C-alpha positions as CSV (number, residue, x, y, z in Angstrom):
1,M,37.6,-6.8,-18.7
2,K,37.7,-3.0,-18.4
3,I,35.2,-1.4,-16.1
4,N,33.4,0.4,-18.9
5,E,33.2,-2.6,-21.0
6,G,31.9,-4.6,-18.1
7,R,29.2,-1.9,-17.4
8,S,28.4,-2.1,-21.2
9,S,27.9,-5.8,-21.1
10,V,25.8,-5.6,-17.9
11,Q,23.5,-2.9,-19.5
12,T,23.2,-4.9,-22.7
13,A,22.3,-8.2,-20.8
14,R,20.0,-6.4,-18.3
15,A,18.1,-4.8,-21.2
16,Q,17.6,-8.2,-22.7
17,N,16.9,-9.8,-19.3
18,D,19.7,-12.2,-19.9
19,L,21.8,-11.7,-16.7
20,I,22.4,-15.1,-15.0
21,F,23.0,-15.1,-11.3
22,A,24.2,-18.4,-9.9
23,L,24.7,-19.2,-6.1
24,D,26.7,-22.1,-5.0
25,I,25.6,-22.7,-1.4
26,G,28.3,-24.8,0.0
27,T,29.0,-26.3,3.4
28,R,32.0,-23.9,4.1
29,S,31.2,-20.9,1.9
30,I,28.7,-19.3,-0.6
31,I,30.0,-18.3,-4.0
32,G,28.0,-15.9,-6.2
33,L,28.7,-15.5,-9.9
34,V,26.9,-13.3,-12.5
35,G,27.4,-13.7,-16.2
36,A,25.7,-13.1,-19.6
37,V,25.7,-15.5,-22.5
38,Q,27.4,-14.1,-25.7
39,E,28.3,-16.2,-28.7
40,E,27.4,-19.5,-27.0
41,K,29.6,-18.9,-24.0
42,L,29.0,-17.5,-20.4
43,H,30.9,-14.3,-20.1
44,V,31.6,-14.0,-16.3
45,L,31.1,-10.4,-15.2
46,A,31.5,-10.6,-11.4
47,I,32.2,-13.2,-8.6
48,E,31.9,-12.9,-4.9
49,K,32.6,-15.4,-2.1
50,E,32.0,-15.4,1.6
51,E,32.6,-18.1,4.3
52,H,30.0,-19.0,6.9
53,S,31.0,-17.6,10.3
54,R,29.8,-20.7,12.0
55,R,28.8,-24.1,10.9
56,A,25.4,-23.4,9.3
57,M,25.5,-26.5,7.0
58,I,26.2,-30.1,7.5
59,D,27.2,-32.3,4.6
60,G,25.7,-29.9,2.1
61,Q,22.4,-29.6,3.9
62,I,21.2,-26.3,5.2
63,E,20.9,-26.5,9.0
64,D,20.8,-22.8,10.1
65,I,18.6,-21.1,7.5
66,E,18.9,-17.6,9.0
67,Q,22.6,-17.7,9.1
68,V,22.8,-18.9,5.4
69,V,20.3,-16.2,4.4
70,K,22.6,-13.5,5.9
71,V,25.7,-14.7,4.0
72,A,23.7,-15.2,0.7
73,R,22.2,-11.7,1.1
74,R,25.7,-10.2,1.6
75,V,27.0,-12.0,-1.5
76,K,24.1,-10.8,-3.5
77,E,24.4,-7.2,-2.4
78,R,28.2,-7.0,-3.2
79,L,27.5,-8.3,-6.7
80,E,24.7,-5.7,-7.1
81,G,27.1,-3.0,-6.1
82,K,29.8,-4.1,-8.5
83,L,27.3,-4.4,-11.4
84,G,24.9,-1.5,-10.5
85,C,21.8,-3.6,-11.0
86,T,19.2,-5.5,-8.9
87,L,19.5,-9.3,-8.8
88,S,16.0,-10.9,-8.2
89,K,16.3,-14.3,-9.8
90,V,18.8,-17.0,-8.9
91,C,20.0,-20.4,-10.3
92,V,21.0,-22.9,-7.6
93,A,21.9,-26.5,-7.2
94,A,20.8,-29.0,-4.6
95,A,23.5,-30.9,-2.7
96,G,23.6,-34.7,-3.2
97,R,23.1,-35.7,0.5
98,A,20.8,-38.7,0.6
99,L,20.7,-38.6,-3.3
100,K,18.9,-41.6,-4.8
101,T,18.7,-42.4,-8.5
102,Q,16.4,-44.6,-10.7
103,K,16.9,-45.6,-14.3
104,A,14.0,-45.9,-16.7
105,F,13.2,-46.5,-20.4
106,C,10.3,-45.2,-22.5
107,E,9.5,-46.0,-26.1
108,M,7.0,-44.5,-28.7
109,E,6.2,-46.3,-31.9
110,F,4.0,-44.8,-34.8
111,D,2.2,-46.3,-37.8
112,K,4.4,-44.4,-40.2
113,P,7.7,-42.2,-40.0
114,Q,7.0,-39.0,-37.9
115,H,8.8,-35.7,-37.6
116,V,10.3,-35.5,-34.1
117,D,9.6,-32.1,-32.5
118,E,10.1,-30.7,-29.0
119,E,6.6,-31.7,-28.0
120,M,7.2,-35.3,-28.9
121,I,10.5,-35.4,-27.1
122,G,8.8,-33.9,-24.0
123,R,6.2,-36.7,-24.1
124,L,8.8,-39.3,-24.5
125,E,10.9,-38.0,-21.5
126,A,7.8,-37.6,-19.4
127,G,6.9,-41.1,-20.0
128,A,10.3,-42.3,-18.9
129,L,10.2,-40.2,-15.8
130,E,6.7,-41.6,-14.9
131,K,8.2,-45.1,-15.1
132,A,11.2,-44.0,-12.9
133,E,8.9,-42.5,-10.3
134,E,6.7,-45.7,-10.2
135,A,9.8,-47.8,-9.8
136,F,11.2,-45.5,-7.1
137,A,7.9,-45.4,-5.3
138,A,7.7,-49.1,-5.2
139,E,11.2,-49.4,-3.7
140,M,10.6,-46.5,-1.2
141,D,7.0,-47.3,-0.1
142,Q,8.1,-48.5,3.4
143,S,10.5,-45.6,4.2
144,G,7.9,-43.2,5.3
145,K,9.9,-40.3,3.9
146,Q,8.9,-37.9,1.1
147,F,11.2,-37.5,-1.9
148,F,11.1,-35.1,-4.8
149,L,12.3,-35.7,-8.3
150,V,14.6,-32.8,-8.7
151,G,16.6,-33.6,-11.9
152,Y,17.2,-36.1,-14.7
153,T,19.6,-36.8,-17.5
154,V,18.9,-38.6,-20.7
155,T,21.6,-41.3,-21.1
156,Q,20.6,-42.3,-24.6
157,Y,18.2,-41.6,-27.3
158,L,17.3,-44.2,-30.0
159,L,15.9,-43.4,-33.4
160,D,14.5,-46.6,-35.2
161,N,16.9,-48.5,-32.9
162,Y,20.0,-46.4,-33.7
163,P,21.7,-44.3,-31.0
164,I,21.5,-40.7,-31.7
165,S,22.6,-37.7,-29.6
166,D,19.6,-35.3,-30.5
167,L,16.2,-36.5,-31.8
168,R,15.0,-33.0,-32.8
169,D,13.9,-32.6,-36.5
170,H,14.6,-36.2,-37.4
171,Q,12.1,-38.6,-39.0
172,G,11.5,-42.0,-37.4
173,Q,8.8,-44.6,-36.8
174,R,10.2,-45.5,-33.3
175,V,11.9,-43.3,-30.7
176,S,13.0,-44.2,-27.2
177,A,14.8,-42.7,-24.3
178,D,16.9,-43.9,-21.3
179,V,16.9,-41.6,-18.3
180,I,18.4,-41.4,-14.9
181,A,16.1,-39.7,-12.5
182,T,17.4,-38.2,-9.3
183,F,15.4,-38.0,-6.1
184,L,16.1,-36.0,-2.9
185,P,14.4,-35.8,0.5
186,S,11.8,-33.1,0.5
187,E,13.5,-31.2,3.4
188,V,16.7,-30.8,1.3
189,V,14.9,-29.0,-1.5
190,E,12.4,-27.1,0.6
191,S,15.2,-25.6,2.9
192,L,16.9,-24.3,-0.2
193,Y,13.8,-22.6,-1.6
194,T,13.0,-21.2,1.8
195,T,16.5,-19.8,2.2
196,M,16.4,-18.1,-1.3
197,S,12.9,-16.7,-0.6
198,K,14.1,-15.2,2.7
199,A,17.0,-13.7,0.7
200,D,14.5,-12.0,-1.6
201,L,15.4,-14.2,-4.5
202,E,13.2,-16.2,-6.8
203,V,14.6,-19.6,-7.9
204,A,14.8,-19.5,-11.6
205,S,16.4,-22.8,-12.1
206,L,17.3,-25.8,-10.0
207,T,19.9,-28.5,-10.9
208,L,22.0,-31.0,-8.9
209,E,25.5,-30.3,-7.8
210,P,27.2,-33.2,-9.6
211,I,25.4,-32.3,-12.9
212,A,26.4,-28.7,-12.5
213,A,30.0,-29.5,-12.0
214,I,30.4,-32.0,-14.8
215,N,28.6,-29.4,-17.1
216,A,31.5,-27.0,-16.4
217,A,34.4,-29.4,-16.2
218,I,33.7,-32.0,-18.8
219,P,32.4,-30.4,-22.1
220,V,30.0,-32.4,-24.3
221,N,32.5,-32.9,-27.0
222,I,34.7,-35.2,-24.8
223,R,32.0,-37.2,-23.1
224,L,32.4,-40.0,-25.5
225,L,35.3,-40.9,-23.3
226,N,34.6,-42.8,-19.9
227,L,35.4,-39.9,-17.6
228,A,34.8,-39.2,-13.8
229,L,34.2,-35.8,-12.2
230,V,34.7,-35.5,-8.5
231,D,33.7,-32.2,-6.8
232,I,35.2,-32.4,-3.3
233,G,33.7,-29.8,-1.1
234,A,33.8,-29.4,2.6
235,G,30.8,-31.7,3.5
236,T,30.3,-33.9,0.4
237,S,32.1,-35.2,-2.6
238,D,29.8,-35.2,-5.7
239,I,30.6,-37.6,-8.4
240,A,29.4,-37.7,-12.1
241,I,30.4,-40.2,-14.8
242,S,30.3,-39.6,-18.6
243,K,30.6,-42.3,-21.3
244,D,29.4,-42.6,-25.0
245,G,28.5,-39.0,-25.2
246,S,26.2,-38.8,-22.1
247,I,26.2,-38.5,-18.3
248,V,25.5,-42.0,-17.4
249,G,25.6,-41.9,-13.6
250,Y,26.1,-39.8,-10.6
251,T,26.4,-40.3,-6.9
252,M,28.0,-38.7,-3.8
253,A,30.2,-39.6,-0.8
254,T,29.4,-38.1,2.6
255,V,33.1,-37.5,3.1
256,A,35.0,-34.5,2.1
257,G,37.3,-31.7,3.5
258,D,35.7,-31.6,6.8
259,E,37.0,-35.0,7.6
260,I,40.6,-33.6,7.4
261,T,39.5,-30.5,9.5
262,E,37.9,-32.7,12.2
263,A,41.1,-34.8,12.4
264,L,43.1,-31.7,13.1
265,M,40.7,-30.7,15.8
266,K,41.0,-33.9,17.7
267,N,44.7,-34.3,17.2
268,Y,45.7,-30.8,18.2
269,L,42.8,-29.8,20.4
270,V,41.9,-26.7,18.3
271,D,38.5,-25.2,17.4
272,F,37.1,-25.6,13.8
273,Q,38.2,-22.3,12.4
274,T,41.8,-22.8,13.6
275,A,41.9,-26.4,12.1
276,E,40.6,-24.9,8.9
277,Q,43.5,-22.5,8.8
278,M,45.9,-25.3,9.6
279,K,44.6,-27.2,6.7
280,M,45.2,-24.3,4.3
281,D,48.7,-23.7,5.7
282,I,49.7,-27.4,4.9
283,Q,49.8,-26.4,1.2
284,S,52.3,-23.6,1.7
285,K,54.1,-23.5,5.0
286,E,57.0,-25.7,6.3
287,E,56.2,-24.8,10.0
288,I,52.5,-24.4,11.1
289,E,51.7,-22.1,14.1
290,F,48.4,-22.2,16.0
291,T,46.9,-21.7,19.5
292,D,44.9,-24.5,21.1
293,I,41.6,-24.1,23.0
294,L,43.6,-23.8,26.2
295,G,45.4,-20.8,24.9
296,L,48.7,-22.4,24.4
297,P,50.7,-21.5,21.4
298,H,52.4,-24.2,19.2
299,K,54.8,-24.7,16.3
300,V,54.6,-27.9,14.4
301,S,56.4,-29.1,11.3
302,N,54.5,-29.6,8.0
303,E,55.5,-33.2,8.0
304,E,54.1,-33.9,11.5
305,V,50.7,-32.3,10.6
306,R,50.6,-34.4,7.5
307,T,51.2,-37.5,9.5
308,S,48.5,-36.7,12.0
309,I,45.8,-36.5,9.2
310,D,47.1,-39.5,7.1
311,D,44.5,-41.9,8.2
312,A,41.6,-39.5,7.6
313,F,43.1,-38.4,4.2
314,K,43.5,-42.1,3.1
315,S,39.9,-42.9,4.2
316,L,38.6,-40.0,2.2
317,C,40.5,-41.0,-1.0
318,K,39.5,-44.6,-0.6
319,E,35.8,-43.8,-0.3
320,I,35.8,-41.5,-3.3
321,A,37.6,-44.3,-5.3
322,E,35.0,-46.9,-4.2
323,K,32.0,-44.7,-5.1
324,I,33.6,-44.2,-8.6
325,L,34.1,-47.9,-9.2
326,A,30.6,-48.7,-8.0
327,V,28.8,-46.3,-10.2
328,N,31.0,-46.8,-13.2
329,G,31.5,-50.6,-12.9
330,G,35.4,-50.2,-12.9
331,A,38.0,-47.6,-13.3
332,P,37.3,-44.8,-15.7
333,S,39.7,-43.6,-18.5
334,A,40.5,-40.4,-16.5
335,V,39.4,-38.5,-13.4
336,F,39.0,-34.7,-12.8
337,L,39.1,-33.5,-9.3
338,A,37.3,-30.2,-8.5
339,G,36.2,-28.2,-5.5
340,G,38.2,-26.8,-2.6
341,G,39.1,-30.3,-1.4
342,S,40.9,-31.1,-4.6
343,K,43.6,-28.6,-3.5
344,L,44.7,-30.9,-0.7
345,A,48.4,-32.1,-1.1
346,D,48.8,-35.5,-2.6
347,M,45.1,-35.9,-3.5
348,Q,45.7,-36.9,-7.1
349,E,48.3,-39.5,-6.2
350,C,46.1,-41.0,-3.5
351,V,42.9,-41.2,-5.5
352,A,45.0,-42.8,-8.3
353,K,46.4,-45.3,-6.0
354,Y,42.9,-46.6,-4.9
355,L,41.6,-46.6,-8.4
356,E,44.8,-48.5,-9.5
357,M,45.2,-45.9,-12.3
358,D,48.3,-44.0,-13.7
359,I,48.8,-40.8,-11.8
360,N,48.8,-38.9,-15.1
361,R,45.1,-39.9,-15.6
362,V,44.0,-38.1,-12.3
363,A,43.9,-34.2,-13.0
364,I,42.8,-31.1,-11.2
365,A,39.7,-29.7,-13.2
366,G,39.8,-26.3,-14.6
367,N,41.5,-26.4,-18.0
368,N,38.2,-27.2,-19.7
369,F,36.2,-24.4,-18.1
370,S,37.1,-22.2,-21.0
371,T,35.1,-24.3,-23.4
372,S,31.9,-22.9,-22.0
373,A,32.9,-19.9,-20.0
374,C,35.4,-17.0,-20.2
375,S,36.2,-13.7,-18.4
376,E,38.8,-11.1,-18.9
377,E,38.8,-10.1,-15.3
378,Y,38.7,-13.4,-13.4
379,D,40.9,-16.5,-13.6
380,L,38.4,-19.3,-14.1
381,D,40.9,-22.1,-13.8
382,N,40.2,-22.4,-10.0
383,P,38.8,-25.8,-9.3
384,E,36.6,-24.2,-6.6
385,Y,34.6,-22.6,-9.5
386,A,33.4,-25.9,-10.9
387,T,29.9,-25.8,-9.3
388,P,29.1,-22.0,-9.5
389,L,30.2,-22.0,-13.1
390,G,28.4,-25.2,-13.8
391,I,25.1,-23.8,-12.3
392,A,25.4,-20.7,-14.4
393,V,26.5,-22.6,-17.6
394,S,23.7,-25.2,-17.1
395,A,21.1,-22.4,-17.1
396,G,22.6,-20.1,-19.6
397,L,23.3,-22.7,-22.2
398,N,20.1,-24.6,-21.8
399,M,21.7,-27.8,-20.4
400,I,19.1,-28.5,-17.8
401,N,16.5,-31.0,-18.9
402,D,13.1,-29.3,-18.2
403,S,10.8,-30.6,-20.8
404,C,8.4,-31.6,-18.1
405,H,7.6,-28.1,-16.9
406,V,4.1,-26.8,-16.1
407,M,3.2,-23.1,-16.6
408,L,1.2,-21.4,-13.8
409,N,-0.3,-18.0,-14.6
410,G,2.2,-17.5,-17.4
411,K,5.3,-18.4,-15.4
412,R,7.3,-21.7,-15.1
413,S,6.1,-23.2,-11.9
414,K,8.1,-24.5,-9.1
415,L,7.7,-28.3,-9.8
416,F,8.9,-30.9,-7.4
417,R,7.8,-34.2,-9.0
418,S,6.9,-37.1,-6.7
419,G,4.6,-39.3,-8.8
420,S,1.6,-37.9,-10.6
421,L,0.6,-34.3,-9.6
422,T,-2.6,-32.6,-9.5
423,V,-3.5,-29.0,-10.0
424,L,-3.8,-28.8,-6.3
425,D,-0.3,-30.1,-5.8
426,I,1.1,-27.5,-8.2
427,L,-0.8,-24.6,-6.4
428,M,0.5,-25.8,-3.0
429,M,4.1,-26.0,-4.2
430,N,3.9,-22.4,-5.4
431,G,2.7,-20.6,-2.4
432,Y,-1.0,-20.9,-2.6
433,R,-3.0,-22.1,0.4
434,S,-6.1,-24.1,0.9
435,Q,-7.9,-20.9,1.9
436,D,-7.3,-19.5,-1.6
437,L,-9.6,-22.3,-3.1
438,L,-12.8,-21.7,-1.1
439,A,-14.8,-18.4,-1.1
440,R,-16.1,-17.5,2.3
441,S,-18.9,-15.3,2.9
442,G,-18.3,-12.4,5.4
443,R,-19.3,-13.0,9.0
444,N,-22.9,-12.3,9.9
445,T,-23.8,-9.9,12.8
446,V,-26.6,-11.3,15.0
447,I,-28.1,-9.0,17.5
448,Q,-31.3,-8.9,19.7
449,L,-33.4,-5.9,18.7
450,N,-36.4,-5.2,21.0
451,G,-36.5,-8.8,22.1
452,K,-36.3,-10.3,18.7
453,R,-33.4,-11.9,17.0
454,K,-32.2,-10.0,13.9
455,V,-29.5,-11.1,11.4
456,Y,-27.3,-8.8,9.1
457,H,-25.5,-10.9,6.5
458,G,-22.0,-10.5,5.3
459,T,-21.5,-10.1,1.6
460,P,-20.8,-13.3,-0.4
461,G,-17.2,-14.3,-1.4
462,E,-15.8,-14.4,-4.9
463,P,-15.1,-18.0,-5.8
464,S,-11.8,-19.1,-7.2
465,K,-11.3,-19.5,-10.9
466,L,-9.2,-22.3,-12.4
467,Q,-8.4,-23.1,-16.0
468,V,-6.2,-25.7,-17.6
469,N,-5.3,-25.3,-21.2
470,G,-8.1,-22.8,-21.6
471,A,-10.8,-25.0,-20.2
472,E,-12.4,-24.9,-16.7
473,A,-10.8,-27.7,-14.4
474,K,-11.1,-29.0,-11.0
475,V,-8.1,-29.0,-8.6
476,S,-8.0,-32.9,-8.8
477,Y,-7.1,-32.6,-12.5
478,V,-3.7,-34.6,-13.1
479,V,-1.3,-32.3,-14.8
480,H,0.8,-33.2,-17.7
481,A,4.1,-31.9,-19.3
482,G,3.5,-28.5,-20.9
483,D,0.0,-27.8,-19.3
484,Q,-0.9,-24.1,-18.9
485,I,-2.7,-23.4,-15.6
486,Y,-4.4,-20.2,-14.8
487,F,-5.6,-19.7,-11.2
488,T,-7.4,-16.7,-9.6
489,P,-7.7,-17.2,-5.8
490,A,-11.0,-16.9,-4.0
491,A,-11.7,-13.5,-2.3
492,D,-13.5,-13.5,1.0
493,G,-16.7,-11.5,1.3
494,E,-16.8,-8.6,3.7
495,D,-18.1,-9.0,7.3
496,A,-21.5,-7.4,8.0
497,R,-21.1,-3.9,9.4
498,V,-24.1,-2.4,11.1
499,T,-24.2,0.6,13.3
500,L,-26.8,1.7,15.9
501,A,-28.1,4.3,13.5
502,D,-29.0,1.4,11.0
503,V,-31.3,-0.2,13.3
504,V,-32.9,2.6,15.5
505,E,-36.3,3.8,14.5
506,P,-36.8,7.4,13.7
507,G,-37.8,9.4,16.7
508,Y,-36.4,6.9,19.2
509,E,-32.7,7.8,18.9
510,S,-32.5,9.5,22.3
511,R,-34.2,6.6,24.1
512,T,-32.1,3.8,22.6
513,S,-29.6,1.6,24.6
514,V,-27.2,-1.2,23.8
515,N,-26.5,-3.7,26.4
516,G,-28.2,-1.3,28.9
517,K,-26.0,1.7,28.0
518,M,-26.6,4.9,26.1
519,V,-24.0,5.0,23.2
520,P,-23.5,7.2,20.0
521,L,-25.5,6.3,16.9
522,D,-22.3,5.5,15.0
523,T,-21.5,2.7,17.4
524,V,-20.7,-0.5,15.4
525,L,-22.8,-3.4,16.7
526,K,-21.3,-6.9,17.2
527,T,-22.9,-10.3,17.6
528,G,-24.6,-10.7,20.8
529,D,-25.4,-7.0,21.4
530,V,-28.9,-6.4,23.0
531,V,-30.6,-3.2,21.6
532,I,-33.7,-1.6,23.0
533,T,-35.4,1.3,21.2
534,G,-37.9,3.2,23.2
535,K,-40.4,0.5,24.2
536,E,-41.2,-0.1,27.9
537,E,-38.3,-2.0,29.3
538,R,-40.6,-4.2,31.4
539,Q,-42.4,-5.3,28.2
540,I,-39.1,-6.0,26.5
541,Q,-38.0,-8.2,29.5
542,Q,-41.3,-10.2,29.1
543,E,-40.7,-10.8,25.3
544,E,-37.0,-11.4,25.2
545,E,-35.1,-14.3,26.3
546,P,-32.0,-14.0,28.4
547,A,-29.1,-12.5,26.5
548,S,-26.9,-15.2,27.9
549,Q,-28.6,-17.8,25.7
550,M,-28.1,-15.9,22.5
551,P,-24.8,-17.6,21.5
552,D,-26.5,-21.0,21.7
553,R,-29.5,-19.8,19.6
554,M,-27.3,-18.2,17.0
555,G,-25.4,-21.5,16.4
556,A,-24.2,-21.8,12.9
557,E,-24.8,-18.2,11.7
558,M,-21.8,-17.1,13.8
559,E,-19.5,-19.1,11.4
560,R,-18.4,-18.1,7.9
561,A,-20.0,-19.6,4.9
562,P,-19.7,-22.1,3.2
563,A,-19.0,-23.9,6.5
564,K,-21.4,-21.6,8.3
565,D,-23.3,-24.6,9.7
566,V,-20.3,-25.8,11.8
567,V,-21.4,-26.8,15.2
568,P,-19.2,-24.7,17.7
569,K,-16.1,-26.4,18.9
570,Q,-16.4,-28.0,22.3
571,E,-13.9,-28.8,24.9
572,A,-11.5,-31.6,24.1
573,G,-13.2,-35.0,24.5
574,K,-16.7,-33.4,25.1
575,P,-18.5,-33.3,21.8
576,K,-22.0,-31.7,21.8
577,E,-24.5,-34.5,21.0
578,I,-27.2,-33.6,18.5
579,S,-29.9,-34.2,21.2
580,A,-28.3,-31.4,23.3
581,L,-29.0,-28.8,20.7
582,K,-31.9,-26.4,21.0
583,P,-35.1,-26.9,19.0
584,Q,-33.9,-24.1,16.7
585,Q,-30.6,-25.9,16.1
586,R,-31.8,-29.4,15.6
587,V,-31.0,-31.1,12.3
588,Q,-31.5,-34.6,11.0
589,P,-28.8,-37.0,12.1
590,S,-28.1,-37.7,8.3
591,Q,-27.1,-33.9,8.0
592,V,-24.4,-34.0,10.6
593,Y,-20.8,-35.2,9.8
594,K,-19.0,-36.8,12.8
595,F,-15.2,-36.7,12.5
596,T,-12.3,-37.4,14.7
597,L,-9.6,-34.8,14.2
598,N,-6.2,-35.4,15.8
599,G,-8.1,-37.5,18.4
600,E,-10.6,-35.1,19.3
601,P,-14.4,-35.2,18.1
602,L,-15.6,-32.6,15.6
603,L,-19.2,-32.3,14.4
604,L,-19.9,-30.4,11.1
605,V,-23.3,-29.7,9.7
606,Q,-23.9,-30.4,6.0
607,K,-22.9,-27.5,3.7
608,A,-25.5,-25.2,2.4
609,D,-24.8,-26.5,-1.2
610,N,-24.9,-30.1,-0.1
611,S,-21.4,-30.6,-1.4
612,P,-19.1,-33.1,0.4
613,Y,-16.4,-32.2,2.9
614,F,-12.8,-32.6,1.7
615,L,-9.6,-33.0,3.8
616,M,-8.7,-29.3,3.0
617,D,-11.9,-28.2,4.8
618,L,-10.5,-29.4,8.1
619,L,-7.3,-27.5,7.9
620,E,-8.7,-24.5,9.7
621,Y,-9.5,-26.7,12.7
622,S,-6.0,-28.2,13.0
623,D,-4.4,-25.2,14.7
624,I,-1.5,-25.4,12.1
625,D,-0.2,-22.1,10.7
626,M,-0.4,-23.0,7.0
627,E,1.3,-19.8,6.0
628,K,4.5,-20.6,8.1
629,P,4.3,-24.4,8.8
630,D,7.2,-25.4,11.2
631,G,7.8,-28.7,9.2
632,V,6.2,-30.8,6.5
633,V,2.4,-31.0,6.8
634,Q,1.3,-34.7,6.9
635,L,-2.2,-35.8,6.0
636,R,-3.9,-39.1,7.0
637,V,-7.3,-40.4,7.0
638,N,-8.0,-43.6,8.8
639,G,-4.4,-44.1,9.2
640,R,-3.5,-43.8,5.5
641,E,-1.6,-41.0,3.9
642,S,-3.9,-38.8,1.9
643,S,-4.1,-35.6,-0.1
644,F,-5.8,-32.2,0.3
645,Q,-8.5,-33.2,-2.1
646,Q,-9.6,-36.4,-0.5
647,E,-13.4,-36.6,0.0
648,L,-14.4,-37.5,3.5
649,K,-17.2,-39.6,5.0
650,S,-18.9,-39.2,8.3
651,G,-16.9,-41.3,10.9
652,D,-13.5,-40.7,9.3
653,K,-10.5,-40.3,11.6
654,V,-8.3,-37.5,10.3
655,D,-4.9,-36.6,11.4
656,I,-3.3,-33.2,10.3
657,F,0.1,-32.7,11.8
658,L,3.6,-31.3,11.2
659,Q,6.5,-33.7,10.8
660,K,9.8,-32.2,11.8
661,M,13.2,-33.5,10.8
662,D,16.3,-33.6,12.9
663,S,19.8,-32.6,11.6
664,M,20.4,-36.0,9.9
665,G,17.1,-35.9,8.1
666,E,15.5,-38.5,10.2
667,E,12.0,-38.2,11.7
668,E,12.0,-36.8,15.2
669,S,10.3,-39.0,17.7
């Protein structure tokens, strides 16, 4: 593509807001690709690639977020420089590490034939997903790990019991759908979103790497055949299977190109980068030169190096073949190999051997990329482009199933399904905090004026506003596919601001003191200040009580509303009993809630509006930074997992803590 033609295409796409930016965040490198859809094809305008300078990812999972952010940002900036535009939205794919799938079926029957529209298909698929989630939850109930539903494929539609590829605009009395739902551990997905956010990018679409790769490598028009796509990266090998016109299964193997690299490291005592270079040299050089970690130079024949990695290579091919056989129920008609690992010498022959297939039925992917993508500047036949092309094609050609989306303030919300979701779940997933739900009055200023206690009140807060589909709703409302949520966060009131000039009586300005000192009239007073304005000091001392007792008398008024009646926190293990409160503070026992928070007692006085306490009310006492939590927030009431909106009873034992994950995704002890 000529430069001026490329610029013209970019300008046209940008004007229509149709530029598609895809990032393939791999274990070894990050590939960025920008294109625009024209005439039902993705026209690739720019591609950039950069390798990680150190091992920032393990088996496709982001380990060092900051390092991945740096590389992703550099790839993004180079693409922006090439195209002369700013890229703010990105399409990504989640790696298949710890991927789990669940099949489900849903059927809808009507009294008479109905016209099938998008809304009906959405309800049908949503019903199938709910069943998949229920079945998955039942299986995973004892694991203790949180999983998100991050993608699904419809393997078959039926219209009046007849298979059909597309239900839209048909008439029928009975429709059904079979789906395969995919679940990933929460930390896999959350680390991906966190990385993109730190790189100043908004995730526009999310799919799975095996789904993306097959969308690029195996066009819909040949999926009637039983085909397997294997995307061999550095850390994982993603596998997808097609048959009878649909994707019928996908899985992954936690073996890939790194197995070969690690074998070279051990056999020749070299570092990771040297072993990577040796692996590439095997493809083109008869003699391989390298320096080991002791500084000694070596020259080794290609044949010797191949022999040294033979066991690791065969093990990789064998596991890939076993995964294909397991998910497909036997050998497929043909296999396409993609990804950087597919370039390893003799890979086709070895995979064919373990599948007991003709070598001619195992091919390197790339020749079918032209069905959905094209470029006059780049050679797209490279098997490394399977995933980045697939991500962009999936988003641009509407190949991602997303009929179960929910709109939040006019935009498609970030939606990690994990069973039924409430409005509160959606808000928390999309950057809102518990503090955004509750309006808090500004802090009061309580002073002692001429021996008498005087309170200056902060302004009341502005409550949050919530509507679902145009009607007022509660955060506990269970959302459904297609729901429109509009949310305005609560706004805190302003703290009371009172100066000495506001309290002094005319004529006494020159004889007024604050805490025994003469201060300017524009001095802002703070809670606990003792102000004397012109009366005999001896008389004041007789009338007032010691200033040291002021904080105890002020009690709840020093806290913010609506939790302004909170009894001040005590030292760990030393709760203040009601009988220890001064007469002015005493309340009826029925008005005090006694909780145990993270093993320590917490006493809260009944709210001014008599509403109950919810789990979210206790977040501010947990000492967790909810804006930047260093892990996954876990909520438990009386030992059971709970949600933010759970109503609490006096005597409940509440645990709010962060659960961190180690590098293998297991809970840290």
